[in-house]
C-alpha positions as CSV (number, residue, x, y, z in Angstrom):
1,M,59.8,-5.6,9.0
2,G,59.2,-9.3,9.4
3,R,61.7,-11.9,10.3
4,T,63.3,-13.4,7.1
5,V,65.2,-16.2,8.8
6,L,63.3,-19.1,10.4
7,P,64.5,-20.2,13.9
8,Y,66.8,-23.1,13.4
9,S,64.5,-25.4,15.5
10,H,61.9,-24.8,12.7
11,V,64.5,-25.5,10.1
12,W,65.3,-28.7,11.9
13,E,61.7,-29.7,12.0
14,E,61.2,-28.9,8.3
15,E,64.2,-31.0,7.4
16,R,62.9,-33.9,9.5
17,S,59.5,-33.6,7.9
18,R,61.1,-33.8,4.5
19,W,62.4,-37.2,5.3
20,L,59.1,-38.7,6.7
21,K,58.3,-40.6,3.5
22,F,61.8,-42.2,3.6
23,R,61.2,-43.0,7.3
24,R,57.9,-44.6,6.6
25,A,59.6,-46.9,4.0
26,L,62.0,-48.2,6.6
27,R,61.4,-51.3,8.7
28,K,60.0,-50.5,12.2
29,E,63.2,-51.3,13.9
30,D,65.1,-49.0,11.6
31,Q,62.6,-46.2,12.1
32,V,63.6,-46.2,15.8
33,H,67.3,-45.6,14.8
34,F,66.3,-43.1,12.2
35,D,64.4,-41.1,14.8
36,R,67.4,-41.3,17.2
37,L,69.7,-39.8,14.5
38,F,67.4,-36.7,14.3
39,E,67.3,-36.5,18.0
40,L,71.2,-36.5,18.0
41,A,71.1,-33.7,15.5
42,R,68.8,-31.7,17.8
43,L,71.5,-31.8,20.5
44,H,73.5,-29.4,18.4
45,L,70.9,-26.8,17.4
46,Q,73.0,-24.0,18.7
47,A,75.9,-25.0,16.5
48,G,73.6,-25.1,13.5
49,V,72.4,-21.6,14.3
50,Y,76.0,-20.3,14.6
51,A,77.0,-22.0,11.3
52,S,74.0,-20.6,9.4
53,N,74.7,-23.2,6.7
54,P,72.5,-22.7,3.6
55,W,72.1,-26.5,3.6
56,P,70.8,-27.4,7.1
57,L,71.0,-31.1,6.4
58,E,74.8,-30.8,6.3
59,S,74.9,-29.4,9.8
60,M,72.5,-32.0,11.0
61,L,74.5,-34.8,9.5
62,L,77.7,-33.5,11.1
63,S,75.9,-33.3,14.4
64,M,74.8,-36.9,14.0
65,L,78.4,-38.0,13.1
66,L,79.8,-36.0,16.1
67,E,77.5,-37.9,18.5
68,H,78.5,-41.2,16.9
69,E,82.2,-40.3,17.2
70,K,81.7,-39.5,20.9
71,A,80.0,-42.8,21.4
72,L,82.7,-44.7,19.6
73,S,85.4,-43.0,21.7
74,V,83.6,-44.1,24.9
75,I,83.3,-47.7,23.7
76,Q,87.0,-47.7,22.6
77,E,88.1,-46.5,26.0
78,R,86.1,-49.1,27.8
79,L,87.4,-51.8,25.5
80,Q,91.0,-50.7,26.1
81,R,90.4,-50.7,29.9
82,L,88.8,-54.2,29.7
83,E,91.7,-55.5,27.6
84,G,94.2,-54.1,30.1
85,K,92.4,-55.8,33.0
86,I,92.4,-59.1,31.1
87,S,96.1,-58.8,30.2
88,A,97.0,-57.9,33.7
89,G,94.9,-60.6,35.3
90,G,96.1,-63.3,32.8
91,S,99.8,-62.6,33.3
92,G,99.7,-63.2,37.0
93,N,98.8,-66.9,36.7
């Protein structure tokens, strides 16, 4: 019996390939960001396998959003620390 389910890495590649025309229509600077989004989705291939979602793009989009949420959290924490340093430094004068 043959394998009926493609490895998720192949599903990821097929989904990325489906969007190549869209990518080509983007400006060069946007293509870089577009590629980065798909690389972010690749970071969570194991979760996509486990979810076995019939619409792989949904898993990929959630992976992209997860990575953006993580990045935003880091930026927010850094901003809060900087604001705290500025407040603490400004109150002593």
